[in-house]
BANU-749095 format. One record per residue: residue in one letter; x, z, y of N, C-alpha, C in turn. Coordinates in nm, 4 decimals, always signed. Last residue first. Layout:
<sites>
SITE   rest        n_u        n_w        n_v       ca_u       ca_w       ca_v        c_u        c_w        c_v
SITE      A          X          Z          Y          X          Z          Y          X          Z          Y
...
</sites>
This chain:
<sites>
SITE   rest        n_u        n_w        n_v       ca_u       ca_w       ca_v        c_u        c_w        c_v
SITE      N    -1.8236    -0.5396    +0.6134    -1.8853    -0.5636    +0.7097    -1.9899    -0.6775    +0.6581
SITE      Q    -1.8096    -0.2737    +0.3618    -1.7829    -0.3802    +0.3905    -1.8554    -0.4579    +0.4965
SITE      D    -1.6335    +0.0335    +0.4054    -1.7571    -0.0249    +0.3984    -1.7045    -0.1679    +0.4214
SITE      V    -1.4400    +0.2967    +0.2922    -1.4298    +0.1691    +0.3441    -1.5559    +0.1026    +0.3069
SITE      Y    -1.4855    +0.5857    +0.2047    -1.5218    +0.5777    +0.3552    -1.4769    +0.4163    +0.4029
SITE      D    -1.4131    +0.6108    -0.0716    -1.5562    +0.5891    -0.0194    -1.5542    +0.5523    +0.1104
SITE      N    -1.1404    +0.4858    -0.2398    -1.1717    +0.5408    -0.1083    -1.3183    +0.5075    -0.0704
SITE      G    -1.0628    +0.3737    -0.4528    -1.1693    +0.4677    -0.4898    -1.2134    +0.5505    -0.3430
SITE      E    -0.8950    +0.1563    -0.4469    -0.8323    +0.3020    -0.4626    -0.9103    +0.4052    -0.4951
SITE      A    -1.0383    -0.0456    -0.3646    -0.9849    -0.0530    -0.5319    -0.9461    +0.0836    -0.5574
SITE      F    -1.0596    +0.0137    -0.1487    -1.1576    +0.0271    -0.1760    -1.1557    +0.0292    -0.3529
SITE      Q    -0.7894    -0.0167    -0.0425    -0.8427    +0.1032    -0.0243    -0.9658    +0.1236    -0.1172
SITE      L    -0.7579    -0.3070    -0.0827    -0.6764    -0.1929    -0.1961    -0.7294    -0.0613    -0.1776
SITE      G    -0.9370    -0.4009    +0.0900    -0.9600    -0.4150    -0.0287    -0.8862    -0.3000    -0.1265
SITE      A    -0.8012    -0.3207    +0.3183    -0.9098    -0.3051    +0.3179    -0.9702    -0.3045    +0.1747
SITE      I    -0.5860    -0.4991    +0.2887    -0.5626    -0.3433    +0.2936    -0.6932    -0.2791    +0.2525
SITE      H    -0.7062    -0.7664    +0.3134    -0.6562    -0.6895    +0.2080    -0.6053    -0.5559    +0.1923
SITE      R    -0.8193    -0.7517    +0.5819    -0.9067    -0.7776    +0.4754    -0.8593    -0.7034    +0.2977
SITE      A    -0.5791    -0.7316    +0.7122    -0.6804    -0.6193    +0.7535    -0.7675    -0.6223    +0.6092
SITE      R    -0.4391    -1.0108    +0.6321    -0.3952    -0.8534    +0.5948    -0.4782    -0.7243    +0.6032
SITE      Y    -0.6643    -1.1599    +0.7744    -0.6042    -1.1617    +0.5956    -0.5651    -1.0220    +0.5481
SITE      Q    -0.6287    -1.1052    +1.0499    -0.7485    -1.0630    +0.9526    -0.7309    -1.0419    +0.8093
SITE      V    -0.3760    -1.2031    +1.0715    -0.3912    -1.0425    +1.0901    -0.5168    -1.0294    +1.0024
SITE      E    -0.3797    -1.4741    +1.0081    -0.2936    -1.3746    +0.9489    -0.3452    -1.2196    +0.9485
SITE      L    -0.5645    -1.5594    +1.2113    -0.5965    -1.5549    +1.0820    -0.4906    -1.4754    +0.9940
SITE      Y    -0.3380    -1.4870    +1.4023    -0.4877    -1.4133    +1.4197    -0.5554    -1.4480    +1.2673
SITE      A    -0.1677    -1.6907    +1.3297    -0.1388    -1.5219    +1.3525    -0.2640    -1.4485    +1.3193
SITE      E    -0.3250    -1.9182    +1.3826    -0.2373    -1.8673    +1.2746    -0.2367    -1.7424    +1.2994
SITE      L    -0.3503    -1.9041    +1.6857    -0.4575    -1.8761    +1.5994    -0.4412    -1.8693    +1.4498
SITE      I    -0.1141    -1.9266    +1.7895    -0.1793    -1.7848    +1.8193    -0.2873    -1.7709    +1.7095
SITE      Q    -0.0207    -2.1650    +1.7105    +0.0387    -2.0366    +1.6429    -0.0376    -1.9031    +1.6637
SITE      I    -0.2122    -2.2989    +1.8811    -0.1955    -2.3142    +1.7121    -0.1433    -2.2039    +1.6420
SITE      H    -0.0997    -2.2289    +2.1134    -0.2354    -2.1766    +2.0738    -0.2846    -2.2194    +1.9325
SITE      I    +0.1394    -2.3659    +2.1303    +0.1259    -2.1852    +2.1228    -0.0101    -2.1520    +2.0785
SITE      F    +0.0679    -2.6176    +2.1168    +0.1304    -2.5426    +1.9798    +0.1284    -2.4083    +1.9857
SITE      E    -0.0810    -2.6375    +2.3743    -0.1427    -2.6713    +2.2395    -0.0492    -2.5973    +2.1140
SITE      R    +0.1510    -2.5419    +2.5222    +0.0288    -2.4623    +2.5332    -0.0377    -2.4951    +2.3848
SITE      Q    +0.3258    -2.7894    +2.4859    +0.3723    -2.6314    +2.4574    +0.2263    -2.5501    +2.4580
SITE      M    +0.1680    -2.9925    +2.5834    +0.2192    -2.9609    +2.4537    +0.2781    -2.8512    +2.4023
SITE      P    +0.1298    -2.8957    +2.8696    +0.0168    -2.9233    +2.7766    +0.0768    -2.9389    +2.6277
SITE      N    +0.4149    -2.6828    +2.9763    +0.3092    -2.8030    +2.9772    +0.2223    -2.8273    +2.8565
SITE      S    +0.4731    -2.4336    +2.9952    +0.4982    -2.5211    +3.1197    +0.4173    -2.6636    +3.0858
SITE      C    +0.3972    -2.1070    +2.8841    +0.4039    -2.2372    +2.8738    +0.4174    -2.3310    +2.9844
SITE      E    +0.4128    -1.8250    +2.9695    +0.4936    -1.8891    +3.0116    +0.5297    -2.0353    +2.9866
SITE      T    +0.1663    -1.7453    +2.8160    +0.1372    -1.7311    +2.9829    +0.2648    -1.8191    +3.0102
SITE      R    +0.2525    -1.7158    +2.5619    +0.1452    -1.8167    +2.6207    +0.1600    -1.8227    +2.7426
SITE      A    +0.3651    -1.4687    +2.5055    +0.4565    -1.6069    +2.5353    +0.3314    -1.7231    +2.5711
SITE      R    +0.1811    -1.3096    +2.4442    +0.2331    -1.2887    +2.5611    +0.3291    -1.4073    +2.6054
SITE      D    +0.0654    -1.4163    +2.1816    -0.0102    -1.4053    +2.3379    +0.0715    -1.3781    +2.4293
SITE      L    +0.3105    -1.3857    +2.0434    +0.2635    -1.5154    +2.0921    +0.1827    -1.5103    +2.2351
SITE      A    +0.3095    -1.0922    +2.0561    +0.4355    -1.1785    +2.1175    +0.3850    -1.3338    +2.1383
SITE      L    +0.0855    -1.0534    +1.9042    +0.0915    -0.9848    +2.0502    +0.2126    -1.0768    +2.1077
SITE      Y    +0.1296    -1.1816    +1.6699    +0.0125    -1.2446    +1.7388    +0.0620    -1.1817    +1.8979
SITE      R    +0.3617    -1.0216    +1.5851    +0.4102    -1.1491    +1.6008    +0.2894    -1.2243    +1.6489
SITE      D    +0.2205    -0.7637    +1.5390    +0.3314    -0.7941    +1.6460    +0.4063    -0.9111    +1.6881
SITE      H    +0.0669    -0.8411    +1.3145    +0.0209    -0.7988    +1.4470    +0.1054    -0.8139    +1.5562
SITE      A    +0.2921    -0.8874    +1.1211    +0.1675    -1.0125    +1.1740    +0.0964    -0.9763    +1.3140
SITE      L    +0.3753    -0.6530    +1.1364    +0.4459    -0.7365    +1.1346    +0.3569    -0.8652    +1.1940
SITE      V    +0.1344    -0.4945    +1.0292    +0.1840    -0.4448    +1.1499    +0.2895    -0.5980    +1.1861
SITE      F    +0.0883    -0.5756    +0.7628    -0.0033    -0.6053    +0.8703    +0.0607    -0.5730    +0.9910
SITE      R    +0.3321    -0.5380    +0.6340    +0.2999    -0.6954    +0.6549    +0.2004    -0.7015    +0.7315
SITE      N    +0.2843    -0.2520    +0.6570    +0.4291    -0.3099    +0.7122    +0.4168    -0.4747    +0.7419
SITE      M    +0.0822    -0.2203    +0.4589    +0.0570    -0.1788    +0.5734    +0.1599    -0.2809    +0.6814
SITE      E    +0.1887    -0.3284    +0.2274    +0.1047    -0.4326    +0.2823    +0.0464    -0.3992    +0.4308
SITE      H    +0.3573    -0.1295    +0.1597    +0.4353    -0.2417    +0.1759    +0.3128    -0.3796    +0.2642
SITE      L    +0.2027    +0.0938    +0.1225    +0.2905    +0.1052    +0.2803    +0.3327    -0.0625    +0.2755
SITE      M    +0.0969    -0.0196    -0.1272    -0.0046    -0.0239    +0.0345    +0.0770    -0.0046    +0.1159
</sites>
C-alpha cells in the first residue's frame, strides 16, 4: 500500500508542476503540448486514487465508499 501511496504522490506532484508550467508557455504549440500532458497527469492521479481506494476496500476497511 505504501508503494501505491508514493506513486500517487509522485503523480500528483507531476500534475501540479505541469499546471504551474502552463503559465510559462509562449506559443500555441507549447500550450497544446502542456495541456495534453496535464490531462494525462490528471488521469494518472485519478487512476492511482481509485487503485488506493480499491486496495483499502479489499483489505476490509469499511469507511471506503464507491461514488
